[in-house]
Each structure stands twice: as structure tokens, then as C-alpha cells.
Kinemage of the C-alpha trace (Angstrom):
@kinemage 1
@onewidth
@group {chain A} dominant
@subgroup {mainchain}
@vectorlist {calphas} color= white
{ca met a 1} P -33.239 -48.804 28.122
{ca lys a 2} L -35.790 -46.303 26.630
{ca arg a 3} L -33.836 -43.553 28.452
{ca ile a 4} L -30.620 -45.285 26.824
{ca ser a 5} L -32.196 -45.128 23.467
{ca ser a 6} L -33.689 -41.725 23.927
{ca ile a 7} L -29.848 -40.339 24.414
{ca leu a 8} L -28.340 -42.393 22.135
{ca leu a 9} L -31.677 -40.900 19.204
{ca ile a 10} L -30.617 -37.227 20.987
{ca ala a 11} L -27.087 -37.645 20.320
{ca ala a 12} L -27.302 -38.693 16.744
{ca leu a 13} L -29.726 -36.060 15.888
{ca leu a 14} L -27.430 -33.015 17.860
{ca ala a 15} L -24.210 -35.232 15.271
{ca gly a 16} L -26.706 -34.927 12.460
{ca phe a 17} L -26.934 -31.203 13.335
{ca ala a 18} L -23.598 -30.518 13.631
{ca thr a 19} L -22.752 -32.564 10.638
{ca val a 20} L -24.998 -30.244 8.678
{ca ser a 21} L -24.064 -27.061 10.061
{ca gln a 22} L -20.429 -28.015 9.096
{ca ala a 23} L -21.474 -28.950 5.858
{ca arg a 24} L -23.054 -25.419 5.378
{ca asp a 25} L -20.090 -23.698 6.614
{ca asp a 26} L -17.822 -25.942 4.408
{ca asp a 27} L -20.021 -25.375 1.316
{ca arg a 28} L -19.036 -21.770 0.200
{ca ser a 29} L -19.616 -21.815 -3.607
{ca his a 30} L -22.013 -19.084 -3.428
{ca ile a 31} L -20.178 -16.449 -1.371
{ca leu a 32} L -16.975 -14.628 -2.148
{ca lys a 33} L -14.944 -12.763 0.792
{ca ile a 34} L -13.140 -10.297 -0.190
{ca tyr a 35} L -10.518 -8.205 2.095
{ca asn a 36} L -8.973 -5.016 0.988
{ca trp a 37} L -7.835 -1.881 1.820
{ca ala a 38} L -9.851 1.102 2.480
{ca asp a 39} L -11.287 3.175 -0.276
{ca tyr a 40} L -9.113 0.726 -3.185
{ca ile a 41} L -11.814 -0.226 -5.440
{ca asp a 42} L -14.751 1.423 -7.598
{ca glu a 43} L -17.688 -0.151 -5.390
{ca asp a 44} L -19.706 -0.014 -7.770
{ca leu a 45} L -18.121 -3.033 -9.691
{ca leu a 46} L -18.804 -5.689 -6.831
{ca asp a 47} L -22.344 -5.540 -7.966
{ca glu a 48} L -21.190 -5.810 -11.502
{ca phe a 49} L -18.928 -8.375 -11.107
{ca gln a 50} L -22.231 -10.327 -9.345
{ca val a 51} L -23.898 -10.311 -12.688
{ca trp a 52} L -20.682 -11.049 -14.817
{ca tyr a 53} L -19.989 -13.904 -12.938
{ca arg a 54} L -23.530 -15.602 -13.345
{ca glu a 55} L -23.164 -14.439 -17.151
{ca gln a 56} L -19.793 -16.505 -17.251
{ca thr a 57} L -20.733 -19.684 -14.968
{ca gly a 58} L -24.494 -19.619 -14.204
{ca glu a 59} L -23.618 -19.536 -10.564
{ca glu a 60} L -24.676 -16.897 -8.442
{ca ile a 61} L -21.996 -15.006 -5.794
{ca glu a 62} L -22.950 -12.975 -3.028
{ca ile a 63} L -20.375 -11.101 -1.399
{ca ile a 64} L -18.977 -10.317 1.731
{ca tyr a 65} L -16.849 -7.456 1.724
{ca gln a 66} L -14.256 -6.449 4.398
{ca leu a 67} L -11.685 -3.590 4.698
{ca tyr a 68} L -8.196 -3.063 6.924
{ca asp a 69} L -5.629 -0.208 6.897
{ca ile a 70} L -2.551 -2.094 8.156
{ca asn a 71} L -0.967 -5.251 6.107
{ca glu a 72} L 0.257 -6.892 9.414
{ca val a 73} L -3.326 -6.664 10.455
{ca met a 74} L -4.588 -8.464 7.844
{ca leu a 75} L -1.430 -10.984 7.773
{ca thr a 76} L -1.984 -11.637 11.521
{ca lys a 77} L -5.692 -12.924 10.755
{ca ile a 78} L -4.582 -15.055 8.408
{ca glu a 79} L -1.290 -16.697 9.742
{ca thr a 80} L -2.789 -17.185 13.695
{ca gly a 81} L -7.015 -16.819 13.158
{ca his a 82} L -6.987 -19.151 9.647
{ca glu a 83} L -9.442 -16.613 8.486
{ca asp a 84} L -11.147 -17.772 5.281
{ca tyr a 85} L -10.637 -14.619 3.142
{ca asp a 86} L -11.042 -15.704 -0.333
{ca val a 87} L -9.209 -12.700 -2.293
{ca val a 88} L -7.025 -10.136 -0.316
{ca cys a 89} L -4.751 -7.247 -1.673
{ca pro a 90} L -1.249 -6.954 0.282
{ca ser a 91} L 1.874 -4.904 -0.846
{ca glu a 92} L 4.940 -6.691 -2.403
{ca tyr a 93} L 6.574 -7.500 0.403
{ca ile a 94} L 3.890 -9.061 2.423
{ca ile a 95} L 3.157 -11.074 -0.919
{ca glu a 96} L 6.899 -12.420 -0.516
{ca arg a 97} L 6.288 -13.091 3.328
{ca met a 98} L 3.194 -15.171 2.587
{ca leu a 99} L 4.706 -17.103 -0.163
{ca arg a 100} L 7.826 -17.798 1.967
{ca asn a 101} L 5.409 -18.949 4.735
{ca asp a 102} L 3.050 -21.040 2.662
{ca leu a 103} L 0.015 -18.941 3.152
{ca leu a 104} L -1.084 -18.453 -0.368
{ca leu a 105} L -2.930 -20.448 -3.057
{ca pro a 106} L -1.993 -20.999 -6.618
{ca ile a 107} L -4.816 -18.472 -8.612
{ca ser a 108} L -6.311 -20.684 -11.423
{ca his a 109} L -6.614 -19.551 -15.158
{ca asp a 110} L -9.128 -21.891 -15.971
{ca phe a 111} L -11.975 -20.059 -17.099
{ca gly a 112} L -13.691 -22.076 -19.741
{ca ser a 113} L -15.005 -20.052 -22.425
{ca thr a 114} L -14.128 -16.774 -21.027
{ca pro a 115} L -10.682 -14.931 -21.517
{ca asp a 116} L -7.939 -14.850 -19.502
{ca tyr a 117} L -7.512 -10.960 -18.818
{ca thr a 118} L -4.632 -11.399 -16.348
{ca glu a 119} L -2.908 -11.384 -19.704
{ca asn a 120} L -3.060 -7.916 -19.629
{ca val a 121} L -0.794 -7.272 -16.972
{ca ser a 122} L 1.934 -5.004 -18.261
{ca pro a 123} L 5.035 -7.425 -19.170
{ca phe a 124} L 7.092 -5.103 -16.683
{ca phe a 125} L 5.125 -6.263 -13.629
{ca lys a 126} L 4.817 -9.554 -14.769
{ca lys a 127} L 8.835 -9.934 -14.907
{ca leu a 128} L 8.688 -7.972 -11.511
{ca ile a 129} L 6.067 -10.199 -9.516
{ca asn a 130} L 8.894 -13.216 -9.984
{ca glu a 131} L 11.309 -11.048 -7.514
{ca phe a 132} L 8.930 -12.155 -4.902
{ca ser a 133} L 9.290 -16.181 -5.726
{ca ala a 134} L 9.828 -18.133 -2.826
{ca gly a 135} L 10.342 -21.555 -1.560
{ca gly a 136} L 10.433 -23.045 -4.966
{ca arg a 137} L 6.797 -21.090 -5.800
{ca lys a 138} L 6.662 -18.663 -8.476
{ca gly a 139} L 5.190 -14.990 -7.587
{ca glu a 140} L 3.780 -14.875 -11.530
{ca asp a 141} L 1.526 -18.156 -10.149
{ca tyr a 142} L 0.376 -16.572 -6.841
{ca ala a 143} L -0.534 -13.290 -7.517
{ca val a 144} L -2.063 -10.299 -9.775
{ca pro a 145} L -0.483 -6.899 -9.626
{ca tyr a 146} L -2.803 -4.066 -9.327
{ca met a 147} L -1.949 -1.012 -8.381
{ca trp a 148} L 1.199 0.550 -8.224
{ca gly a 149} L 3.307 3.412 -8.015
{ca thr a 150} L 6.630 5.298 -6.860
{ca thr a 151} L 7.753 7.762 -3.471
{ca gly a 152} L 8.908 11.168 -4.063
{ca leu a 153} L 8.521 14.311 -3.540
{ca leu a 154} L 5.591 16.225 -3.594
{ca tyr a 155} L 6.291 20.113 -3.195
{ca asn a 156} L 4.828 23.676 -3.364
{ca thr a 157} L 7.025 25.285 -6.334
{ca glu a 158} L 6.091 28.714 -5.037
{ca phe a 159} L 8.743 27.963 -2.091
{ca val a 160} L 10.568 24.978 -3.518
{ca ser a 161} L 12.629 24.610 -6.961
{ca asp a 162} L 12.573 21.989 -9.435
{ca glu a 163} L 16.281 21.537 -8.996
{ca glu a 164} L 15.905 21.869 -4.817
{ca ala a 165} L 12.986 18.847 -5.430
{ca ser a 166} L 15.438 17.034 -7.819
{ca thr a 167} L 17.466 15.648 -4.753
{ca trp a 168} L 16.938 14.068 -1.400
{ca ala a 169} L 19.097 16.421 0.099
{ca ser a 170} L 16.294 18.970 0.403
{ca ile a 171} L 15.359 17.086 3.299
{ca trp a 172} L 17.968 17.979 5.390
{ca asn a 173} L 18.109 21.735 3.786
{ca pro a 174} L 17.705 24.361 6.928
{ca arg a 175} L 15.762 26.396 4.451
{ca phe a 176} L 12.576 23.852 4.934
{ca gln a 177} L 12.598 23.903 8.888
{ca gly a 178} L 9.331 23.036 9.717
{ca arg a 179} L 8.102 22.898 6.891
{ca ile a 180} L 8.423 19.008 5.513
{ca leu a 181} L 6.003 16.078 5.914
{ca met a 182} L 7.452 12.653 6.347
{ca lys a 183} L 5.495 9.664 4.819
{ca asp a 184} L 4.932 6.977 8.247
{ca ala a 185} L 5.824 3.936 6.189
{ca phe a 186} L 9.293 2.801 7.532
{ca arg a 187} L 10.401 0.581 4.290
{ca asp a 188} L 9.670 3.205 1.433
{ca val a 189} L 11.428 5.802 3.473
{ca tyr a 190} L 14.604 4.082 4.786
{ca gly a 191} L 15.365 2.291 0.951
{ca ser a 192} L 14.753 5.597 -1.082
{ca met a 193} L 16.955 7.908 1.875
{ca met a 194} L 19.600 4.945 1.982
{ca met a 195} L 20.082 5.519 -1.925
{ca tyr a 196} L 21.290 9.406 -1.340
{ca val a 197} L 22.975 8.225 1.632
{ca arg a 198} L 24.799 5.511 -0.001
{ca lys a 199} L 24.721 7.304 -3.734
{ca gly a 200} L 28.757 7.258 -4.087
{ca glu a 201} L 28.689 3.192 -3.975
{ca ile a 202} L 25.759 3.310 -6.487
{ca glu a 203} L 27.712 5.243 -8.592
{ca ser a 204} L 30.892 3.446 -8.516
{ca gly a 205} L 29.383 0.287 -9.039
{ca ser a 206} L 30.327 -1.089 -5.816
{ca ala a 207} L 26.593 -2.186 -4.980
{ca thr a 208} L 23.159 -2.090 -6.723
{ca arg a 209} L 20.346 0.510 -5.758
{ca ser a 210} L 18.301 -2.713 -4.859
{ca gln a 211} L 21.389 -4.169 -2.551
{ca val a 212} L 21.423 -0.612 -0.532
{ca met a 213} L 17.468 -0.577 -0.358
{ca asn a 214} L 17.315 -4.045 1.017
{ca asp a 215} L 20.349 -4.000 3.308
{ca leu a 216} L 19.300 -3.778 6.900
{ca ser a 217} L 21.998 -4.916 8.707
{ca asp a 218} L 23.287 -3.313 11.998
{ca lys a 219} L 25.555 -0.939 10.089
{ca tyr a 220} L 23.159 0.793 7.826
{ca leu a 221} L 19.835 0.776 10.454
{ca lys a 222} L 22.471 2.753 12.410
{ca ile a 223} L 23.389 5.220 9.800
{ca phe a 224} L 19.727 5.551 8.600
{ca glu a 225} L 19.045 6.639 12.652
{ca asp a 226} L 21.780 9.072 12.636
{ca thr a 227} L 20.761 10.540 9.411
{ca met a 228} L 17.406 11.066 9.948
{ca ala a 229} L 17.737 12.803 13.310
{ca ala a 230} L 20.003 15.410 11.462
{ca ala a 231} L 16.449 16.020 9.840
{ca lys a 232} L 14.463 16.211 12.809
{ca asn a 233} L 14.462 20.293 12.871
{ca asn a 234} L 12.898 20.261 9.178
{ca ile a 235} L 9.999 17.304 10.110
{ca thr a 236} L 6.994 18.942 11.251
{ca gly a 237} L 4.974 15.392 11.465
{ca trp a 238} L 4.632 12.014 10.284
{ca glu a 239} L 1.596 11.082 8.366
{ca val a 240} L -0.021 8.332 6.517
{ca asp a 241} L -2.786 9.810 4.637
{ca phe a 242} L -3.086 13.940 5.870
{ca gly a 243} L -0.281 14.597 3.845
{ca lys a 244} L -1.850 15.317 0.431
{ca glu a 245} L -4.639 17.329 2.043
{ca arg a 246} L -2.189 19.614 3.922
{ca met a 247} L -0.265 19.950 0.564
{ca ala a 248} L -3.343 20.777 -1.280
{ca gln a 249} L -4.020 23.508 1.284
{ca gly a 250} L -0.480 25.089 0.867
{ca lys a 251} L 0.234 24.448 4.581
{ca asp a 252} L 3.545 22.563 3.654
{ca trp a 253} L 6.441 23.142 1.205
{ca ile a 254} L 7.426 18.969 0.920
{ca asn a 255} L 5.991 15.954 1.387
{ca val a 256} L 7.654 13.020 0.808
{ca thr a 257} L 4.610 10.497 -0.290
{ca trp a 258} L 3.096 8.081 -2.457
{ca ser a 259} L 2.858 9.024 -6.482
{ca gly a 260} L -1.060 8.315 -6.133
{ca asp a 261} L -1.307 10.473 -2.789
{ca ala a 262} L 0.760 13.352 -4.842
{ca met a 263} L -1.483 12.880 -8.053
{ca trp a 264} L -4.763 13.212 -5.788
{ca ala a 265} L -3.329 16.334 -4.261
{ca ile a 266} L -1.878 17.862 -7.472
{ca glu a 267} L -5.491 17.332 -8.913
{ca glu a 268} L -6.950 18.974 -5.938
{ca val a 269} L -5.320 22.089 -5.242
{ca ser a 270} L -6.763 25.445 -6.032
{ca asp a 271} L -5.583 28.282 -8.291
{ca leu a 272} L -3.391 29.883 -5.339
{ca val a 273} L -0.866 26.310 -5.222
{ca asp a 274} L 0.968 24.945 -7.904
{ca leu a 275} L 1.957 21.593 -7.028
{ca lys a 276} L 4.758 19.480 -8.815
{ca tyr a 277} L 5.927 16.115 -8.403
{ca ser a 278} L 9.516 14.516 -8.448
{ca val a 279} L 11.272 11.367 -8.176
{ca pro a 280} L 14.449 12.337 -6.940
{ca asp a 281} L 18.071 11.668 -9.001
{ca glu a 282} L 19.347 9.300 -6.054
{ca gly a 283} L 16.734 6.721 -6.974
{ca ser a 284} L 13.409 5.709 -4.957
{ca asn a 285} L 11.609 2.430 -4.611
{ca ile a 286} L 9.022 0.953 -6.796
{ca trp a 287} L 5.743 -0.361 -4.942
{ca phe a 288} L 2.503 -2.479 -5.927
{ca asp a 289} L -0.143 -4.154 -4.263
{ca gly a 290} L -1.531 -7.242 -5.682
{ca trp a 291} L -4.734 -9.686 -5.604
{ca val a 292} L -3.771 -12.972 -3.951
{ca ile a 293} L -5.678 -16.023 -2.843
{ca pro a 294} L -4.828 -16.938 1.021
{ca lys a 295} L -4.534 -20.732 2.057
{ca tyr a 296} L -7.581 -21.022 4.217
{ca ala a 297} L -9.929 -19.386 1.179
{ca lys a 298} L -13.316 -21.567 0.604
{ca asn a 299} L -14.061 -19.961 -2.853
{ca val a 300} L -10.803 -20.220 -4.879
{ca lys a 301} L -12.818 -20.542 -8.060
{ca ala a 302} L -14.863 -17.499 -7.461
{ca ala a 303} L -11.413 -15.442 -5.962
{ca ser a 304} L -10.273 -16.305 -9.342
{ca tyr a 305} L -12.517 -15.135 -11.593
{ca phe a 306} L -12.719 -12.078 -9.459
{ca ile a 307} L -9.588 -11.427 -9.621
{ca asn a 308} L -9.673 -11.675 -13.671
{ca phe a 309} L -12.823 -9.266 -13.655
{ca met a 310} L -10.443 -6.816 -12.132
{ca cys a 311} L -7.835 -7.324 -14.913
{ca ile a 312} L -10.683 -6.166 -17.595
{ca ser a 313} L -9.500 -3.031 -19.110
{ca glu a 314} L -13.007 -1.133 -18.222
{ca ser a 315} L -12.492 -2.314 -14.396
{ca ala a 316} L -8.723 -1.046 -14.340
{ca leu a 317} L -9.866 1.966 -15.873
{ca arg a 318} L -12.734 2.649 -13.349
{ca asn a 319} L -10.508 1.819 -10.536
{ca met a 320} L -7.780 4.598 -11.436
{ca asp a 321} L -10.714 7.092 -11.735
{ca glu a 322} L -11.794 6.037 -8.491
{ca ile a 323} L -8.989 5.869 -6.423
{ca gly a 324} L -6.576 7.900 -8.390
{ca tyr a 325} L -3.626 5.338 -8.322
{ca val a 326} L -2.316 3.369 -11.217
{ca ser a 327} L -3.476 0.059 -12.551
{ca ala a 328} L -0.820 -2.822 -13.673
{ca ile a 329} L -3.105 -2.848 -16.457
{ca ser a 330} L -1.241 -2.198 -20.224
{ca thr a 331} L -3.609 -2.751 -22.683
{ca pro a 332} L -4.097 -0.122 -25.623
{ca glu a 333} L -7.592 1.057 -24.350
{ca ile a 334} L -5.661 2.466 -21.069
{ca leu a 335} L -2.887 3.939 -22.973
{ca asp a 336} L -5.279 5.528 -25.575
{ca glu a 337} L -7.393 6.642 -22.255
{ca lys a 338} L -4.470 8.334 -20.456
{ca ile a 339} L -3.080 10.168 -23.651
{ca asp a 340} L -2.572 13.607 -23.019
{ca glu a 341} L -1.480 16.296 -25.605
{ca glu a 342} L -0.951 18.775 -22.796
{ca cys a 343} L 1.859 16.488 -21.076
{ca pro a 344} L 5.436 16.221 -22.024
{ca val a 345} L 6.864 13.179 -24.579
{ca ile a 346} L 8.153 10.385 -22.103
{ca asp a 347} L 9.264 6.822 -22.850
{ca leu a 348} L 7.049 4.319 -21.638
{ca ser a 349} L 7.931 1.094 -23.725
{ca tyr a 350} L 9.179 -0.852 -20.551
{ca phe a 351} L 5.413 -0.996 -19.377
{ca phe a 352} L 3.047 -0.384 -22.618
{ca gly a 353} L 5.307 -2.015 -24.894
{ca pro a 354} L 7.669 -1.232 -27.964
{ca asp a 355} L 5.168 1.168 -29.473
{ca ala a 356} L 4.673 3.680 -26.885
{ca asp a 357} L 8.608 4.921 -26.465
{ca ser a 358} L 7.162 8.383 -26.946
{ca val a 359} L 3.764 9.698 -25.483
{ca cys a 360} L 2.297 12.327 -23.839
{ca val a 361} L 1.418 10.904 -20.361
{ca asn a 362} L 1.120 12.330 -17.170
{ca ser a 363} L 4.657 11.214 -15.565
{ca val a 364} L 3.351 11.459 -12.000
{ca gln a 365} L 0.994 8.116 -12.663
{ca tyr a 366} L 3.401 6.723 -15.122
{ca pro a 367} L 7.282 7.321 -14.585
{ca asp a 368} L 9.285 7.635 -18.161
{ca ala a 369} L 12.150 4.595 -18.817
{ca lys a 370} L 14.829 6.760 -17.119
{ca thr a 371} L 13.082 6.943 -13.780
{ca ile a 372} L 12.347 3.365 -13.858
{ca glu a 373} L 15.973 2.922 -13.869
{ca arg a 374} L 17.155 4.375 -11.197
{ca cys a 375} L 14.174 2.545 -9.074
{ca ala a 376} L 14.247 -0.635 -6.979
{ca leu a 377} L 11.897 -2.769 -5.313
{ca met a 378} L 11.904 -3.369 -1.243
{ca his a 379} L 11.676 -7.060 -0.284
{ca asp a 380} L 10.474 -8.397 2.602
{ca ser a 381} L 12.687 -7.853 5.425
{ca gly a 382} L 12.328 -11.286 7.109
{ca asp a 383} L 14.041 -11.723 10.562
{ca arg a 384} L 14.945 -7.901 10.112
{ca ala a 385} L 11.397 -6.746 10.899
{ca glu a 386} L 11.614 -6.302 14.803
{ca ala a 387} L 14.665 -4.411 14.204
{ca met a 388} L 13.637 -2.327 11.693
{ca val a 389} L 10.400 -1.544 13.677
{ca asp a 390} L 12.365 -0.456 16.906
{ca met a 391} L 14.941 2.114 14.702
{ca trp a 392} L 11.710 3.633 13.429
{ca ser a 393} L 10.518 4.029 16.505
{ca arg a 394} L 13.046 5.906 18.068
{ca val a 395} L 13.684 7.632 14.527
{ca lys a 396} L 9.892 9.236 15.035
{ca gly a 397} L 10.668 9.702 18.535
{ca asp a 398} L 13.791 11.939 18.100
{ca ser a 399} L 12.428 13.932 14.949
{ca leu a 400} L 10.271 16.097 17.136
{ca asn a 401} L 10.807 19.568 16.144
{ca ala a 402} L 10.630 23.174 18.364
{ca val a 403} L 7.034 23.480 17.330
{ca ala a 404} L 6.214 20.127 18.076
{ca ile a 405} L 7.472 19.861 21.347
{ca ile a 406} L 6.019 23.524 21.950
{ca ser a 407} L 2.745 22.179 21.206
{ca ile a 408} L 2.920 18.417 23.035
{ca gly a 409} L 4.017 20.733 26.270
{ca ile a 410} L 1.176 23.153 25.895
{ca val a 411} L -1.124 19.946 25.642
{ca ile a 412} L 0.668 18.482 28.403
{ca val a 413} L 0.422 22.196 30.736
{ca ala a 414} L -3.240 22.162 29.918
{ca ile a 415} L -4.027 18.497 30.830
{ca val a 416} L -2.193 18.968 34.162
{ca ile a 417} L -4.225 22.736 35.229
{ca phe a 418} L -7.583 20.761 34.044
{ca thr a 419} L -6.712 17.772 36.421
{ca ile a 420} L -5.898 20.322 39.398
{ca met a 421} L -9.141 22.264 38.326
{ca ala a 422} L -11.182 19.229 38.626
{ca arg a 423} L -9.878 18.115 41.580
{ca arg a 424} L -10.482 21.538 43.703
{ca lys a 425} L -13.970 21.475 42.214
{ca lys a 426} L -14.812 17.923 43.276
{ca lys a 427} L -13.142 18.798 46.743
{ca ser a 428} L -15.748 21.751 46.981
{ca his a 429} L -18.456 20.189 46.273
{ca his a 430} L -18.058 17.269 49.030
{ca lys a 431} L -17.351 20.014 51.503
{ca ser a 432} L -20.948 21.617 50.244
{ca arg a 433} L -22.659 18.016 51.013
{ca arg a 434} L -21.059 17.832 54.320
């Protein structure tokens, strides 16, 4: 009886410990877990948020900050692993997918006496974010845009004229053989190139840019694949991050890239390299990343406050200065900071409001209204994702130019020679031991 009582006592104690442990796991009111892209924030703001949060709420908060480099990796962790991140920063098409799959929680705007700084988001993006509404859930209730930009051509003016850079046709220009770097981002490249391929339909009004960009049927995937195959001799490599450095060093002439990378390269170049950025006349895509709260978050309150903190003008300016991309915040403070009398006058009324119809701002960072008119958003590829990934793999595999093939051949030969010599050396060594 005593033994049974002891066992029951031990079991009760273990159950109690388990309950306490579980309670501790569930009680994350003092912890905020953030999952973000690398080099995508002024990290000093993380410490400052902790102070600001205490001032606004009277509560302490500890931040756990982790990084990812691929949207799908982040999404898989949340979908299959039910990771309890409180804030993540996916791209627009992933936001749409997460909304469709009911993987997001609404962002709270109940900040007590603290202002709702999310109101600082440009009206342009307040409208745009709702294009990603799904499953009866409005995009604006579940996501707050963070950074944004376009896809275009970064080019070396010594070798490429403004006229040549005004069209995607330059990708197939034989004069640029082995001189073009292509962004390894199939969504951006596909949408932009198809605007060129189907420009006749767009000009006649038989198809909109959005329709062209988001038509992933077998017919157009095949057309895109064949079209890119015709450019294989011009493409010297596929890059995600190193293109901007090669362009700044003058090693390549054209880079199909994002405006943020283009801005970084233009600011980094030496006096010997003159770089410009162009969104071709046929059109391109607008992309953005936004803050969201995943379904399995444990601290929605702190997450909402953090998103609010990121929308303060000073936070937005510091993040832009640190990472080179452009914030979705459109306050007068942002515009005043970005005015540069050396820049040409452009129309930014779509972003900053009617008073910004003639302002001197860098058009690489802020495209003018006419450029925006020929751009569109690419949506989640849905059940066409696998077909698109397969197509993209073939495109990159088929796009090896002569230089790349020779280089690969040299590496293979070197490996074979090294292997043969290593085996001979091994055999010789065995013989000497005998």
C-alpha cells in the first residue's frame, strides 16, 4: 500500500512538474520571437524596442531574433513544424499563401494611449495589400507592408546606352554575349520577361499586365522557357546577392535585379564605373515584404506593438539607411529626408499624396507615377508552383554559356586528374609498406 502510495505521489509530482513546465512554455508574455531576412533591419532598433515597449506598456520584453534566407523555408517551419514565431516578414506572394491557408492571426491595433503608427503606411500600399485578401480575410487586417521595390536593369553606361536599357530586348542582344547577370528569382524574372514577350497583347488591350504576369499555364511556361533558352549565350550567371558587387566592380555590363540591390551598387561604385537603373518600357513587377503574425504565435500583443514600432518614421528611416531598401511608410518626415535637389523632378503623388506631384527624389528608390502604371504584382502561384519550379530548373540548366561550360569542364577534368593521382599515390604507399 505504501509502495502504491509512493508511486502515486511520484506520479502526482511528475504531473505537477509537467504542468508547471507546460505553463512556463505557454507563458511567453515576456518573450518576442522574430524571424526575419538577414541584413534586413537596423538591429539597434531591437534593443530600443525593448525600452520603448516597457515605456508604452510597463512590461518587460526579451527578444529572440532569428534569420532565414528563403521564403519557403520559413513557411515550411510554420506549416509543418508549427513554430511559434511571433513576427515574420514574408514576401507578398507568401503572405497571400499564408492567408489562403489560414496561417495568420490578425494584427491588433489596440495600443491604448500609444498612437497607431501603422497609419503611416502609404495609401498606395493600403490599397495594394488588399489584392492579397483570401479566404474572406482582408490583407490589411493581417499584414503591414515593410519594404518594397521593383525589378529592372542595372547597367554600366560605358557599354550599355540608356536606349538599350529601356527595353527587356537587351537580354537577347548579341552585343551583350556573356555580359548579363540574371537574378535567380523565377517569379520576378518570369513576370517581367513575359511583359516583353506579350507586349502586343498589352498594347492592344487584350490582356492586362497583371494577367500576363500571373498566367502560369503550360502554354506560357513553355513560351517563357523557349524565350530564355534563346538568351543562354548572353547570361553569364544566376545570382541572388553577388550581382550587385560584380556590377559595382565593373565585371559585368547588365544585371537583371531588384531596385534595392541596384541602389546599393550605384552608391558603392568607384569613380571608374558609372551605373544606372532602369525599369524597361514594357513593364515590370512591384514586390514588397510585410510584417505578419503567424498562426502559432504565443505573443500577439508584443508582436503587434513591434509592428507598430517599425512604422514610426524614425524607425523607417533608420532601417532604410541600414539596408538600402525603401520603406512603405509615407510620412512628411520621410519625404523631407529623401528630397535631393540634384535629382530630376518626378511625380510621387501616388505614394506621398497630392502635394508630392513634383518632387526631387531618387527615382531608383521611388519610381515615378508613370513607371508604376506599367508595373504589376505577381500573386501566389498556387497549384502551379511545382510546374514553375521545374521549368525554372530547366531554364537555368539550359542557360550555360560557352564560358560557363568550359569552366565546368576544366573543373571536372581537374577533379578526375586529382582522383587518379590520389589513387596512384595510395597504391604506391601500400606497396612501400609491403
